[in-house]
N, CA, C, O and the ligand as a Tripos MOL2 file, in Angstrom:
@<TRIPOS>MOLECULE
protein
  317   315    80     0     0
PROTEIN
NO_CHARGES

@<TRIPOS>ATOM
      1 N          27.8050  123.4590   82.0790 N.3       1 MET1
      2 CA         26.9560  124.7160   82.0410 C.3       1 MET1
      3 C          27.3560  125.5570   83.3480 C.2       1 MET1
      4 O          27.3640  125.0910   84.4870 O.2       1 MET1
      5 N          27.6550  126.7490   83.0270 N.am      2 LEU2
      6 CA         27.9360  127.6030   84.1660 C.3       2 LEU2
      7 C          26.9090  128.0610   85.0460 C.2       2 LEU2
      8 O          25.8900  128.5520   84.5600 O.2       2 LEU2
      9 N          27.0560  127.9570   86.3270 N.am      3 PRO3
     10 CA         25.9840  128.4520   87.2980 C.3       3 PRO3
     11 C          25.9760  129.9920   87.2190 C.2       3 PRO3
     12 O          26.9300  130.6620   87.6150 O.2       3 PRO3
     13 N          24.8020  130.5470   86.6640 N.am      4 LEU4
     14 CA         24.5860  131.8540   86.3710 C.3       4 LEU4
     15 C          24.9360  132.8140   87.5860 C.2       4 LEU4
     16 O          25.5030  133.8850   87.3700 O.2       4 LEU4
     17 N          24.5900  132.4150   88.8540 N.am      5 ARG5
     18 CA         24.8720  133.1730   89.9180 C.3       5 ARG5
     19 C          26.3680  133.3660   90.2230 C.2       5 ARG5
     20 O          26.7810  134.3250   90.8740 O.2       5 ARG5
     21 N          27.0780  132.4970   89.7680 N.am      6 ASN6
     22 CA         28.5560  132.6570   89.8660 C.3       6 ASN6
     23 C          29.2300  133.3690   88.8540 C.2       6 ASN6
     24 O          30.4580  133.4600   88.8470 O.2       6 ASN6
     25 N          28.4310  133.9330   87.9130 N.am      7 CYS7
     26 CA         29.0440  134.6340   86.7670 C.3       7 CYS7
     27 C          29.1010  136.2230   86.9140 C.2       7 CYS7
     28 O          28.1590  136.9200   87.2920 O.2       7 CYS7
     29 N          30.2060  136.6160   86.5970 N.am      8 LEU8
     30 CA         30.4320  138.0490   86.7300 C.3       8 LEU8
     31 C          30.6440  138.7180   85.2510 C.2       8 LEU8
     32 O          31.6980  138.4900   84.6570 O.2       8 LEU8
     33 N          29.7220  139.4740   84.7100 N.am      9 PRO9
     34 CA         29.8540  140.0910   83.4520 C.3       9 PRO9
     35 C          30.9780  141.0120   83.4340 C.2       9 PRO9
     36 O          31.2210  141.7190   84.4120 O.2       9 PRO9
     37 N          31.7650  141.0430   82.2390 N.am     10 TYR10
     38 CA         32.8390  141.8990   82.1690 C.3      10 TYR10
     39 C          32.8980  142.4640   80.6940 C.2      10 TYR10
     40 O          32.3120  141.9100   79.7640 O.2      10 TYR10
     41 N          33.5760  143.4930   80.5720 N.am     11 ASP11
     42 CA         33.7800  144.1600   79.2460 C.3      11 ASP11
     43 C          35.3180  144.4420   79.1580 C.2      11 ASP11
     44 O          35.9730  144.8200   80.1290 O.2      11 ASP11
     45 N          35.8410  144.2240   77.9040 N.am     12 ILE12
     46 CA         37.1970  144.6940   77.4720 C.3      12 ILE12
     47 C          37.1300  145.9340   76.6670 C.2      12 ILE12
     48 O          36.5220  145.9740   75.5970 O.2      12 ILE12
     49 N          37.7940  147.0130   77.2120 N.am     13 VAL13
     50 CA         37.8430  148.2350   76.5810 C.3      13 VAL13
     51 C          39.3240  148.5810   76.3850 C.2      13 VAL13
     52 O          40.0930  148.7770   77.3260 O.2      13 VAL13
     53 N          39.6680  148.6430   75.0710 N.am     14 MET14
     54 CA         41.0970  148.6770   74.7900 C.3      14 MET14
     55 C          41.8290  147.5620   75.3510 C.2      14 MET14
     56 O          41.6140  146.4130   74.9650 O.2      14 MET14
     57 N          42.7300  147.8540   76.2920 N.am     15 ASN15
     58 CA         43.5300  146.7460   76.8670 C.3      15 ASN15
     59 C          43.1300  146.5210   78.3050 C.2      15 ASN15
     60 O          43.8010  145.7770   79.0200 O.2      15 ASN15
     61 N          42.0970  147.1200   78.7300 N.am     16 ASP16
     62 CA         41.6560  147.0180   80.0820 C.3      16 ASP16
     63 C          40.3400  146.1560   80.2450 C.2      16 ASP16
     64 O          39.5120  146.0850   79.3370 O.2      16 ASP16
     65 N          40.2040  145.5420   81.3900 N.am     17 VAL17
     66 CA         39.1860  144.7250   81.7120 C.3      17 VAL17
     67 C          38.2760  145.3920   82.7750 C.2      17 VAL17
     68 O          38.7930  145.7760   83.8240 O.2      17 VAL17
     69 N          36.9480  145.5500   82.5610 N.am     18 PHE18
     70 CA         36.0850  146.1960   83.4810 C.3      18 PHE18
     71 C          34.9750  145.1820   83.9290 C.2      18 PHE18
     72 O          34.4790  144.3800   83.1370 O.2      18 PHE18
     73 N          34.6440  145.2610   85.1500 N.am     19 ALA19
     74 CA         33.4870  144.5040   85.6550 C.3      19 ALA19
     75 C          32.2570  145.5320   85.4580 C.2      19 ALA19
     76 O          32.3720  146.7250   85.7360 O.2      19 ALA19
     77 N          31.0480  144.9500   84.9440 N.am     20 GLN20
     78 CA         29.8990  145.8720   84.7100 C.3      20 GLN20
     79 C          29.3990  146.3250   86.1070 C.2      20 GLN20
     80 O          28.8820  147.4320   86.2560 O.2      20 GLN20
     81 N          29.5530  145.5030   87.0630 N.am     21 GLU21
     82 CA         29.1940  145.9160   88.4840 C.3      21 GLU21
     83 C          30.0430  145.1500   89.4840 C.2      21 GLU21
     84 O          30.3570  143.9760   89.2840 O.2      21 GLU21
     85 N          30.4210  145.8530   90.6030 N.am     22 CYS22
     86 CA         31.0710  145.0660   91.6390 C.3      22 CYS22
     87 C          29.9890  144.3140   92.4440 C.2      22 CYS22
     88 O          28.9470  144.8680   92.7950 O.2      22 CYS22
     89 N          30.2810  143.0400   92.7170 N.am     23 PRO23
     90 CA         29.1720  142.3420   93.4710 C.3      23 PRO23
     91 C          29.2600  142.7010   94.9800 C.2      23 PRO23
     92 O          28.3880  142.3040   95.7540 O.2      23 PRO23
     93 N          30.2730  143.4230   95.3860 N.am     24 PHE24
     94 CA         30.3470  143.6470   96.8220 C.3      24 PHE24
     95 C          29.7920  145.1140   97.2040 C.2      24 PHE24
     96 O          29.0360  145.2940   98.1590 O.2      24 PHE24
     97 N          30.1870  146.0050   96.4670 N.am     25 CYS25
     98 CA         29.6780  147.4720   96.7640 C.3      25 CYS25
     99 C          28.9010  148.1410   95.6970 C.2      25 CYS25
    100 O          28.5920  149.3290   95.7850 O.2      25 CYS25
    101 N          28.5520  147.3240   94.5950 N.am     26 GLN26
    102 CA         27.6410  147.7760   93.5660 C.3      26 GLN26
    103 C          28.2730  148.9760   92.7570 C.2      26 GLN26
    104 O          27.5920  149.6580   91.9900 O.2      26 GLN26
    105 N          29.5860  149.1840   92.9710 N.am     27 SER27
    106 CA         30.1730  150.3040   92.0100 C.3      27 SER27
    107 C          29.9570  149.7200   90.4740 C.2      27 SER27
    108 O          30.0030  148.5190   90.2050 O.2      27 SER27
    109 N          29.7480  150.6270   89.6480 N.am     28 SER28
    110 CA         29.5730  150.1670   88.2610 C.3      28 SER28
    111 C          30.9010  150.4920   87.4540 C.2      28 SER28
    112 O          31.6620  151.4130   87.7510 O.2      28 SER28
    113 N          31.0630  149.6970   86.4970 N.am     29 HIS29
    114 CA         32.2140  149.8950   85.5300 C.3      29 HIS29
    115 C          33.4720  149.9590   86.3060 C.2      29 HIS29
    116 O          34.1230  151.0030   86.2870 O.2      29 HIS29
    117 N          33.8990  148.8590   87.0380 N.am     30 VAL30
    118 CA         35.0560  148.8490   87.8500 C.3      30 VAL30
    119 C          36.2280  148.2910   86.9720 C.2      30 VAL30
    120 O          36.1570  147.2300   86.3520 O.2      30 VAL30
    121 N          37.3040  149.1150   86.9880 N.am     31 LEU31
    122 CA         38.5780  148.6690   86.3690 C.3      31 LEU31
    123 C          39.1580  147.5500   87.1850 C.2      31 LEU31
    124 O          39.4370  147.7100   88.3730 O.2      31 LEU31
    125 N          39.3570  146.3190   86.4930 N.am     32 LEU32
    126 CA         39.9050  145.1920   87.2710 C.3      32 LEU32
    127 C          41.3890  145.0510   87.1380 C.2      32 LEU32
    128 O          41.8890  145.3930   86.0660 O.2      32 LEU32
    129 N          42.1440  144.5970   88.0760 N.am     33 PRO33
    130 CA         43.4820  144.3940   87.9240 C.3      33 PRO33
    131 C          43.8460  143.1200   87.0620 C.2      33 PRO33
    132 O          44.5800  142.2420   87.5170 O.2      33 PRO33
    133 N          43.3150  143.0600   85.8310 N.am     34 LEU34
    134 CA         43.4140  142.0020   84.9240 C.3      34 LEU34
    135 C          43.7170  142.5560   83.6610 C.2      34 LEU34
    136 O          43.4170  143.7220   83.4050 O.2      34 LEU34
    137 N          44.3790  141.7010   82.7160 N.am     35 LYS35
    138 CA         44.5260  142.0790   81.3460 C.3      35 LYS35
    139 C          43.7410  141.1050   80.5260 C.2      35 LYS35
    140 O          43.4070  140.0080   80.9750 O.2      35 LYS35
    141 N          43.4510  141.5130   79.3270 N.am     36 PRO36
    142 CA         42.5980  140.5910   78.5270 C.3      36 PRO36
    143 C          43.2660  139.1800   78.3160 C.2      36 PRO36
    144 O          42.5650  138.1920   78.1020 O.2      36 PRO36
    145 N          44.5530  139.1170   78.3780 N.am     37 GLU37
    146 CA         45.2660  137.7920   78.2620 C.3      37 GLU37
    147 C          45.1070  136.9660   79.5590 C.2      37 GLU37
    148 O          45.1920  135.7380   79.5430 O.2      37 GLU37
    149 N          44.8630  137.7160   80.7450 N.am     38 ASP38
    150 CA         44.5880  137.0040   81.9200 C.3      38 ASP38
    151 C          43.2430  136.3390   81.7750 C.2      38 ASP38
    152 O          43.0710  135.1810   82.1560 O.2      38 ASP38
    153 N          42.2590  137.0850   81.2090 N.am     39 VAL39
    154 CA         40.9240  136.5060   81.0560 C.3      39 VAL39
    155 C          40.9410  135.3300   80.0820 C.2      39 VAL39
    156 O          40.2350  134.3470   80.3070 O.2      39 VAL39
    157 N          41.7070  135.4000   79.0360 N.am     40 SER40
    158 CA         41.7000  134.2360   78.0680 C.3      40 SER40
    159 C          42.4150  133.0270   78.6980 C.2      40 SER40
    160 O          42.0900  131.8630   78.4620 O.2      40 SER40
    161 N          43.4500  133.4090   79.5460 N.am     41 SER41
    162 CA         44.1780  132.1910   80.1900 C.3      41 SER41
    163 C          43.3060  131.5290   81.2750 C.2      41 SER41
    164 O          43.5970  130.4010   81.6720 O.2      41 SER41
    165 N          42.3040  132.1610   81.7400 N.am     42 LEU42
    166 CA         41.4120  131.5610   82.7410 C.3      42 LEU42
    167 C          40.3690  130.4720   82.0130 C.2      42 LEU42
    168 O          39.8540  129.5220   82.6030 O.2      42 LEU42
    169 N          40.1750  130.7990   80.6640 N.am     43 SER43
    170 CA         39.1780  129.9770   80.0930 C.3      43 SER43
    171 C          39.4870  128.4980   80.0220 C.2      43 SER43
    172 O          40.5960  128.0530   79.7270 O.2      43 SER43
    173 N          38.4400  127.7820   80.3080 N.am     44 GLY44
    174 CA         38.5670  126.3180   80.4110 C.3      44 GLY44
    175 C          39.1540  125.8710   81.7680 C.2      44 GLY44
    176 O          39.5390  124.7080   81.8880 O.2      44 GLY44
    177 N          39.2390  126.7470   82.7990 N.am     45 GLY45
    178 CA         39.6860  126.3920   84.0420 C.3      45 GLY45
    179 C          41.1850  125.9970   84.0360 C.2      45 GLY45
    180 O          41.6580  125.1640   84.8090 O.2      45 GLY45
    181 N          41.8760  126.6560   83.1120 N.am     46 ARG46
    182 CA         43.3720  126.2490   83.0380 C.3      46 ARG46
    183 C          44.1340  126.9490   84.0980 C.2      46 ARG46
    184 O          45.2580  126.5640   84.4220 O.2      46 ARG46
    185 N          43.5200  128.0250   84.6750 N.am     47 ARG47
    186 CA         44.1640  128.8390   85.6800 C.3      47 ARG47
    187 C          43.1810  129.3190   86.6630 C.2      47 ARG47
    188 O          41.9860  129.3000   86.3680 O.2      47 ARG47
    189 N          43.5870  129.7540   87.8200 N.am     48 LYS48
    190 CA         42.6730  130.3210   88.7570 C.3      48 LYS48
    191 C          43.3320  131.7070   89.2640 C.2      48 LYS48
    192 O          44.5410  131.7750   89.4860 O.2      48 LYS48
    193 N          42.5420  132.7080   89.4170 N.am     49 ILE49
    194 CA         43.0890  133.9870   89.9790 C.3      49 ILE49
    195 C          42.2780  134.4210   91.0810 C.2      49 ILE49
    196 O          41.0560  134.2770   91.0850 O.2      49 ILE49
    197 N          42.9300  134.9540   92.0220 N.am     50 LEU50
    198 CA         42.2390  135.6130   93.1130 C.3      50 LEU50
    199 C          42.1450  137.1260   92.7340 C.2      50 LEU50
    200 O          43.1300  137.8640   92.6970 O.2      50 LEU50
    201 N          40.8150  137.5340   92.4450 N.am     51 LEU51
    202 CA         40.4990  138.7810   91.9620 C.3      51 LEU51
    203 C          40.1110  139.7680   92.9850 C.2      51 LEU51
    204 O          39.0710  139.5910   93.6200 O.2      51 LEU51
    205 N          40.8890  140.8300   93.2040 N.am     52 VAL52
    206 CA         40.5650  141.7570   94.2410 C.3      52 VAL52
    207 C          39.9920  143.0510   93.6670 C.2      52 VAL52
    208 O          40.6820  143.7390   92.9150 O.2      52 VAL52
    209 N          38.8130  143.3830   93.9840 N.am     53 PHE53
    210 CA         38.2460  144.5830   93.4380 C.3      53 PHE53
    211 C          38.7790  145.7520   94.0110 C.2      53 PHE53
    212 O          38.7890  145.8410   95.2390 O.2      53 PHE53
    213 N          39.2940  146.8050   93.2030 N.am     54 PRO54
    214 CA         40.0330  148.0200   93.6990 C.3      54 PRO54
    215 C          39.0200  148.9140   94.4360 C.2      54 PRO54
    216 O          39.4410  149.6700   95.3110 O.2      54 PRO54
    217 N          37.7630  148.8750   94.1470 N.am     55 CYS55
    218 CA         36.8120  149.7940   94.7980 C.3      55 CYS55
    219 C          36.6160  149.5710   96.2510 C.2      55 CYS55
    220 O          36.4940  150.5450   96.9930 O.2      55 CYS55
    221 N          36.5740  148.2670   96.7470 N.am     56 CYS56
    222 CA         36.2040  147.9640   98.0600 C.3      56 CYS56
    223 C          37.1260  146.8780   98.6290 C.2      56 CYS56
    224 O          37.0150  146.4710   99.7860 O.2      56 CYS56
    225 N          38.0470  146.4270   97.7540 N.am     57 HIS57
    226 CA         38.9800  145.2500   98.1730 C.3      57 HIS57
    227 C          38.1930  143.9540   98.4850 C.2      57 HIS57
    228 O          38.7370  143.0410   99.1050 O.2      57 HIS57
    229 N          36.9160  143.8740   98.0560 N.am     58 GLY58
    230 CA         36.2650  142.5140   98.1170 C.3      58 GLY58
    231 C          37.0070  141.5910   97.1170 C.2      58 GLY58
    232 O          37.4380  142.0350   96.0530 O.2      58 GLY58
    233 N          37.1390  140.3460   97.4700 N.am     59 SER59
    234 CA         37.8510  139.4550   96.5980 C.3      59 SER59
    235 C          37.0360  138.1780   96.3180 C.2      59 SER59
    236 O          36.1870  137.7590   97.1050 O.2      59 SER59
    237 N          37.3260  137.6200   95.2240 N.am     60 VAL60
    238 CA         36.6640  136.4480   94.8210 C.3      60 VAL60
    239 C          37.6350  135.6100   93.9180 C.2      60 VAL60
    240 O          38.4420  136.1450   93.1580 O.2      60 VAL60
    241 N          37.4940  134.2620   94.0610 N.am     61 ARG61
    242 CA         38.4090  133.4300   93.2190 C.3      61 ARG61
    243 C          37.7390  133.1440   91.8180 C.2      61 ARG61
    244 O          36.6270  132.6220   91.7390 O.2      61 ARG61
    245 N          38.4490  133.5020   90.7650 N.am     62 VAL62
    246 CA         37.9070  133.2850   89.4580 C.3      62 VAL62
    247 C          38.4660  132.0160   88.9560 C.2      62 VAL62
    248 O          39.6810  131.8190   88.9940 O.2      62 VAL62
    249 N          37.6040  131.1120   88.4670 N.am     63 ILE63
    250 CA         38.0860  129.7280   88.0690 C.3      63 ILE63
    251 C          37.8910  129.3610   86.6660 C.2      63 ILE63
    252 O          38.3420  128.3090   86.2130 O.2      63 ILE63
    253 N          37.1590  130.2950   85.8920 N.am     64 ASP64
    254 CA         36.9700  130.0020   84.5130 C.3      64 ASP64
    255 C          36.4590  131.2740   83.9110 C.2      64 ASP64
    256 O          36.0480  132.1740   84.6450 O.2      64 ASP64
    257 N          36.4660  131.3940   82.5500 N.am     65 SER65
    258 CA         35.9760  132.4890   81.8320 C.3      65 SER65
    259 C          35.3630  132.1050   80.5000 C.2      65 SER65
    260 O          35.7140  131.0490   79.9740 O.2      65 SER65
    261 N          34.4750  132.8880   79.9250 N.am     66 ASP66
    262 CA         34.0570  132.7860   78.5550 C.3      66 ASP66
    263 C          34.1470  134.2770   77.9280 C.2      66 ASP66
    264 O          34.7560  135.1630   78.5280 O.2      66 ASP66
    265 N          33.5610  134.4830   76.7930 N.am     67 SER67
    266 CA         33.6690  135.7080   76.2320 C.3      67 SER67
    267 C          32.8680  136.7940   76.8660 C.2      67 SER67
    268 O          33.0840  137.9650   76.5570 O.2      67 SER67
    269 N          32.0010  136.4840   77.6930 N.am     68 ASP68
    270 CA         31.1370  137.4520   78.3880 C.3      68 ASP68
    271 C          31.2540  137.5570   79.9260 C.2      68 ASP68
    272 O          30.9340  138.5820   80.5290 O.2      68 ASP68
    273 N          31.7340  136.4290   80.5350 N.am     69 TYR69
    274 CA         31.6660  136.2340   81.9370 C.3      69 TYR69
    275 C          32.9030  135.6960   82.5320 C.2      69 TYR69
    276 O          33.5480  134.8400   81.9270 O.2      69 TYR69
    277 N          33.2790  136.1550   83.7070 N.am     70 LEU70
    278 CA         34.1310  135.5480   84.6050 C.3      70 LEU70
    279 C          33.3800  134.6320   85.5520 C.2      70 LEU70
    280 O          32.3590  135.0330   86.1090 O.2      70 LEU70
    281 N          33.8300  133.4900   85.7350 N.am     71 LEU71
    282 CA         33.1510  132.5100   86.5920 C.3      71 LEU71
    283 C          33.8100  132.4960   88.0240 C.2      71 LEU71
    284 O          35.0050  132.2110   88.1070 O.2      71 LEU71
    285 N          33.1420  132.7690   89.0570 N.am     72 ALA72
    286 CA         33.6530  132.8100   90.3610 C.3      72 ALA72
    287 C          33.3530  131.3380   91.1190 C.2      72 ALA72
    288 O          32.5240  130.5510   90.6620 O.2      72 ALA72
    289 N          34.0230  131.1030   92.1620 N.am     73 ASP73
    290 CA         33.8710  129.7970   92.8860 C.3      73 ASP73
    291 C          32.7020  129.9400   93.7930 C.2      73 ASP73
    292 O          32.3440  129.0020   94.5050 O.2      73 ASP73
    293 N          32.1020  131.0860   93.7870 N.am     74 ARG74
    294 CA         30.8520  131.1830   94.6920 C.3      74 ARG74
    295 C          29.9060  132.2180   94.0840 C.2      74 ARG74
    296 O          30.3340  132.9480   93.1900 O.2      74 ARG74
    297 N          28.7270  132.3200   94.4870 N.am     75 PRO75
    298 CA         27.7470  133.1650   93.9600 C.3      75 PRO75
    299 C          28.1720  134.6180   94.1140 C.2      75 PRO75
    300 O          28.5890  134.9920   95.2100 O.2      75 PRO75
    301 N          28.0930  135.4720   93.0760 N.am     76 VAL76
    302 CA         28.5040  136.8280   93.1490 C.3      76 VAL76
    303 C          27.2920  137.7280   92.6400 C.2      76 VAL76
    304 O          27.4050  138.9470   92.5080 O.2      76 VAL76
    305 N          26.1610  137.0470   92.3750 N.am     77 ARG77
    306 CA         25.0430  137.9410   91.8960 C.3      77 ARG77
    307 C          23.8350  137.7200   92.7570 C.2      77 ARG77
    308 O          23.7420  136.7080   93.4520 O.2      77 ARG77
    309 N          22.9170  138.6390   92.7240 N.am     78 GLY78
    310 CA         21.7380  138.5970   93.5690 C.3      78 GLY78
    311 C          20.9120  137.3850   93.2970 C.2      78 GLY78
    312 O          21.0430  136.7040   92.2790 O.2      78 GLY78
    313 N          20.0110  137.1320   94.2970 N.am     79 LYS79
    314 CA         19.1900  135.9100   94.2320 C.3      79 LYS79
    315 C          18.3640  135.8400   92.9860 C.2      79 LYS79
    316 O          17.6250  134.8750   92.7890 O.2      79 LYS79
    317 ZN         33.4920  147.0930   95.1420 Zn       80 ZN80
@<TRIPOS>BOND
     1     1     2 1
     2     2     3 1
     3     3     4 2
     4     3     5 am
     5     5     6 1
     6     6     7 1
     7     7     8 2
     8     7     9 am
     9     9    10 1
    10    10    11 1
    11    11    12 2
    12    11    13 am
    13    13    14 1
    14    14    15 1
    15    15    16 2
    16    15    17 am
    17    17    18 1
    18    18    19 1
    19    19    20 2
    20    19    21 am
    21    21    22 1
    22    22    23 1
    23    23    24 2
    24    23    25 am
    25    25    26 1
    26    26    27 1
    27    27    28 2
    28    27    29 am
    29    29    30 1
    30    30    31 1
    31    31    32 2
    32    31    33 am
    33    33    34 1
    34    34    35 1
    35    35    36 2
    36    35    37 am
    37    37    38 1
    38    38    39 1
    39    39    40 2
    40    39    41 am
    41    41    42 1
    42    42    43 1
    43    43    44 2
    44    43    45 am
    45    45    46 1
    46    46    47 1
    47    47    48 2
    48    47    49 am
    49    49    50 1
    50    50    51 1
    51    51    52 2
    52    51    53 am
    53    53    54 1
    54    54    55 1
    55    55    56 2
    56    55    57 am
    57    57    58 1
    58    58    59 1
    59    59    60 2
    60    59    61 am
    61    61    62 1
    62    62    63 1
    63    63    64 2
    64    63    65 am
    65    65    66 1
    66    66    67 1
    67    67    68 2
    68    67    69 am
    69    69    70 1
    70    70    71 1
    71    71    72 2
    72    71    73 am
    73    73    74 1
    74    74    75 1
    75    75    76 2
    76    75    77 am
    77    77    78 1
    78    78    79 1
    79    79    80 2
    80    79    81 am
    81    81    82 1
    82    82    83 1
    83    83    84 2
    84    83    85 am
    85    85    86 1
    86    86    87 1
    87    87    88 2
    88    87    89 am
    89    89    90 1
    90    90    91 1
    91    91    92 2
    92    91    93 am
    93    93    94 1
    94    94    95 1
    95    95    96 2
    96    95    97 am
    97    97    98 1
    98    98    99 1
    99    99   100 2
   100    99   101 am
   101   101   102 1
   102   102   103 1
   103   103   104 2
   104   103   105 am
   105   105   106 1
   106   106   107 1
   107   107   108 2
   108   107   109 am
   109   109   110 1
   110   110   111 1
   111   111   112 2
   112   111   113 am
   113   113   114 1
   114   114   115 1
   115   115   116 2
   116   115   117 am
   117   117   118 1
   118   118   119 1
   119   119   120 2
   120   119   121 am
   121   121   122 1
   122   122   123 1
   123   123   124 2
   124   123   125 am
   125   125   126 1
   126   126   127 1
   127   127   128 2
   128   127   129 am
   129   129   130 1
   130   130   131 1
   131   131   132 2
   132   131   133 am
   133   133   134 1
   134   134   135 1
   135   135   136 2
   136   135   137 am
   137   137   138 1
   138   138   139 1
   139   139   140 2
   140   139   141 am
   141   141   142 1
   142   142   143 1
   143   143   144 2
   144   143   145 am
   145   145   146 1
   146   146   147 1
   147   147   148 2
   148   147   149 am
   149   149   150 1
   150   150   151 1
   151   151   152 2
   152   151   153 am
   153   153   154 1
   154   154   155 1
   155   155   156 2
   156   155   157 am
   157   157   158 1
   158   158   159 1
   159   159   160 2
   160   159   161 am
   161   161   162 1
   162   162   163 1
   163   163   164 2
   164   163   165 am
   165   165   166 1
   166   166   167 1
   167   167   168 2
   168   167   169 am
   169   169   170 1
   170   170   171 1
   171   171   172 2
   172   171   173 am
   173   173   174 1
   174   174   175 1
   175   175   176 2
   176   175   177 am
   177   177   178 1
   178   178   179 1
   179   179   180 2
   180   179   181 am
   181   181   182 1
   182   182   183 1
   183   183   184 2
   184   183   185 am
   185   185   186 1
   186   186   187 1
   187   187   188 2
   188   187   189 am
   189   189   190 1
   190   190   191 1
   191   191   192 2
   192   191   193 am
   193   193   194 1
   194   194   195 1
   195   195   196 2
   196   195   197 am
   197   197   198 1
   198   198   199 1
   199   199   200 2
   200   199   201 am
   201   201   202 1
   202   202   203 1
   203   203   204 2
   204   203   205 am
   205   205   206 1
   206   206   207 1
   207   207   208 2
   208   207   209 am
   209   209   210 1
   210   210   211 1
   211   211   212 2
   212   211   213 am
   213   213   214 1
   214   214   215 1
   215   215   216 2
   216   215   217 am
   217   217   218 1
   218   218   219 1
   219   219   220 2
   220   219   221 am
   221   221   222 1
   222   222   223 1
   223   223   224 2
   224   223   225 am
   225   225   226 1
   226   226   227 1
   227   227   228 2
   228   227   229 am
   229   229   230 1
   230   230   231 1
   231   231   232 2
   232   231   233 am
   233   233   234 1
   234   234   235 1
   235   235   236 2
   236   235   237 am
   237   237   238 1
   238   238   239 1
   239   239   240 2
   240   239   241 am
   241   241   242 1
   242   242   243 1
   243   243   244 2
   244   243   245 am
   245   245   246 1
   246   246   247 1
   247   247   248 2
   248   247   249 am
   249   249   250 1
   250   250   251 1
   251   251   252 2
   252   251   253 am
   253   253   254 1
   254   254   255 1
   255   255   256 2
   256   255   257 am
   257   257   258 1
   258   258   259 1
   259   259   260 2
   260   259   261 am
   261   261   262 1
   262   262   263 1
   263   263   264 2
   264   263   265 am
   265   265   266 1
   266   266   267 1
   267   267   268 2
   268   267   269 am
   269   269   270 1
   270   270   271 1
   271   271   272 2
   272   271   273 am
   273   273   274 1
   274   274   275 1
   275   275   276 2
   276   275   277 am
   277   277   278 1
   278   278   279 1
   279   279   280 2
   280   279   281 am
   281   281   282 1
   282   282   283 1
   283   283   284 2
   284   283   285 am
   285   285   286 1
   286   286   287 1
   287   287   288 2
   288   287   289 am
   289   289   290 1
   290   290   291 1
   291   291   292 2
   292   291   293 am
   293   293   294 1
   294   294   295 1
   295   295   296 2
   296   295   297 am
   297   297   298 1
   298   298   299 1
   299   299   300 2
   300   299   301 am
   301   301   302 1
   302   302   303 1
   303   303   304 2
   304   303   305 am
   305   305   306 1
   306   306   307 1
   307   307   308 2
   308   307   309 am
   309   309   310 1
   310   310   311 1
   311   311   312 2
   312   311   313 am
   313   313   314 1
   314   314   315 1
   315   315   316 2
@<TRIPOS>SUBSTRUCTURE
     1 MET1         2 RESIDUE 1 A MET
     2 LEU2         6 RESIDUE 1 A LEU
     3 PRO3        10 RESIDUE 1 A PRO
     4 LEU4        14 RESIDUE 1 A LEU
     5 ARG5        18 RESIDUE 1 A ARG
     6 ASN6        22 RESIDUE 1 A ASN
     7 CYS7        26 RESIDUE 1 A CYS
     8 LEU8        30 RESIDUE 1 A LEU
     9 PRO9        34 RESIDUE 1 A PRO
    10 TYR10       38 RESIDUE 1 A TYR
    11 ASP11       42 RESIDUE 1 A ASP
    12 ILE12       46 RESIDUE 1 A ILE
    13 VAL13       50 RESIDUE 1 A VAL
    14 MET14       54 RESIDUE 1 A MET
    15 ASN15       58 RESIDUE 1 A ASN
    16 ASP16       62 RESIDUE 1 A ASP
    17 VAL17       66 RESIDUE 1 A VAL
    18 PHE18       70 RESIDUE 1 A PHE
    19 ALA19       74 RESIDUE 1 A ALA
    20 GLN20       78 RESIDUE 1 A GLN
    21 GLU21       82 RESIDUE 1 A GLU
    22 CYS22       86 RESIDUE 1 A CYS
    23 PRO23       90 RESIDUE 1 A PRO
    24 PHE24       94 RESIDUE 1 A PHE
    25 CYS25       98 RESIDUE 1 A CYS
    26 GLN26      102 RESIDUE 1 A GLN
    27 SER27      106 RESIDUE 1 A SER
    28 SER28      110 RESIDUE 1 A SER
    29 HIS29      114 RESIDUE 1 A HIS
    30 VAL30      118 RESIDUE 1 A VAL
    31 LEU31      122 RESIDUE 1 A LEU
    32 LEU32      126 RESIDUE 1 A LEU
    33 PRO33      130 RESIDUE 1 A PRO
    34 LEU34      134 RESIDUE 1 A LEU
    35 LYS35      138 RESIDUE 1 A LYS
    36 PRO36      142 RESIDUE 1 A PRO
    37 GLU37      146 RESIDUE 1 A GLU
    38 ASP38      150 RESIDUE 1 A ASP
    39 VAL39      154 RESIDUE 1 A VAL
    40 SER40      158 RESIDUE 1 A SER
    41 SER41      162 RESIDUE 1 A SER
    42 LEU42      166 RESIDUE 1 A LEU
    43 SER43      170 RESIDUE 1 A SER
    44 GLY44      174 RESIDUE 1 A GLY
    45 GLY45      178 RESIDUE 1 A GLY
    46 ARG46      182 RESIDUE 1 A ARG
    47 ARG47      186 RESIDUE 1 A ARG
    48 LYS48      190 RESIDUE 1 A LYS
    49 ILE49      194 RESIDUE 1 A ILE
    50 LEU50      198 RESIDUE 1 A LEU
    51 LEU51      202 RESIDUE 1 A LEU
    52 VAL52      206 RESIDUE 1 A VAL
    53 PHE53      210 RESIDUE 1 A PHE
    54 PRO54      214 RESIDUE 1 A PRO
    55 CYS55      218 RESIDUE 1 A CYS
    56 CYS56      222 RESIDUE 1 A CYS
    57 HIS57      226 RESIDUE 1 A HIS
    58 GLY58      230 RESIDUE 1 A GLY
    59 SER59      234 RESIDUE 1 A SER
    60 VAL60      238 RESIDUE 1 A VAL
    61 ARG61      242 RESIDUE 1 A ARG
    62 VAL62      246 RESIDUE 1 A VAL
    63 ILE63      250 RESIDUE 1 A ILE
    64 ASP64      254 RESIDUE 1 A ASP
    65 SER65      258 RESIDUE 1 A SER
    66 ASP66      262 RESIDUE 1 A ASP
    67 SER67      266 RESIDUE 1 A SER
    68 ASP68      270 RESIDUE 1 A ASP
    69 TYR69      274 RESIDUE 1 A TYR
    70 LEU70      278 RESIDUE 1 A LEU
    71 LEU71      282 RESIDUE 1 A LEU
    72 ALA72      286 RESIDUE 1 A ALA
    73 ASP73      290 RESIDUE 1 A ASP
    74 ARG74      294 RESIDUE 1 A ARG
    75 PRO75      298 RESIDUE 1 A PRO
    76 VAL76      302 RESIDUE 1 A VAL
    77 ARG77      306 RESIDUE 1 A ARG
    78 GLY78      310 RESIDUE 1 A GLY
    79 LYS79      314 RESIDUE 1 A LYS
    80 ZN80       317 GROUP 0 **** ****
């Protein structure tokens, strides 16, 4: 089971991946430097990606994904 506080909700629009909210600066609908195939390649922990948010250059290591969330290796959401 994924620890919810480590989960980052995302949306795929066309061929772009957006975070619903940046966990660092709270910008909404942030275009991520990821492609949908990167997200699917993360699924099941087969791959890890250092994700850098373009809005504020905050970074987090993404270690898994499912159809709604990217899973970070540390908490990214409020208490
Ligand atoms: Zn940000």
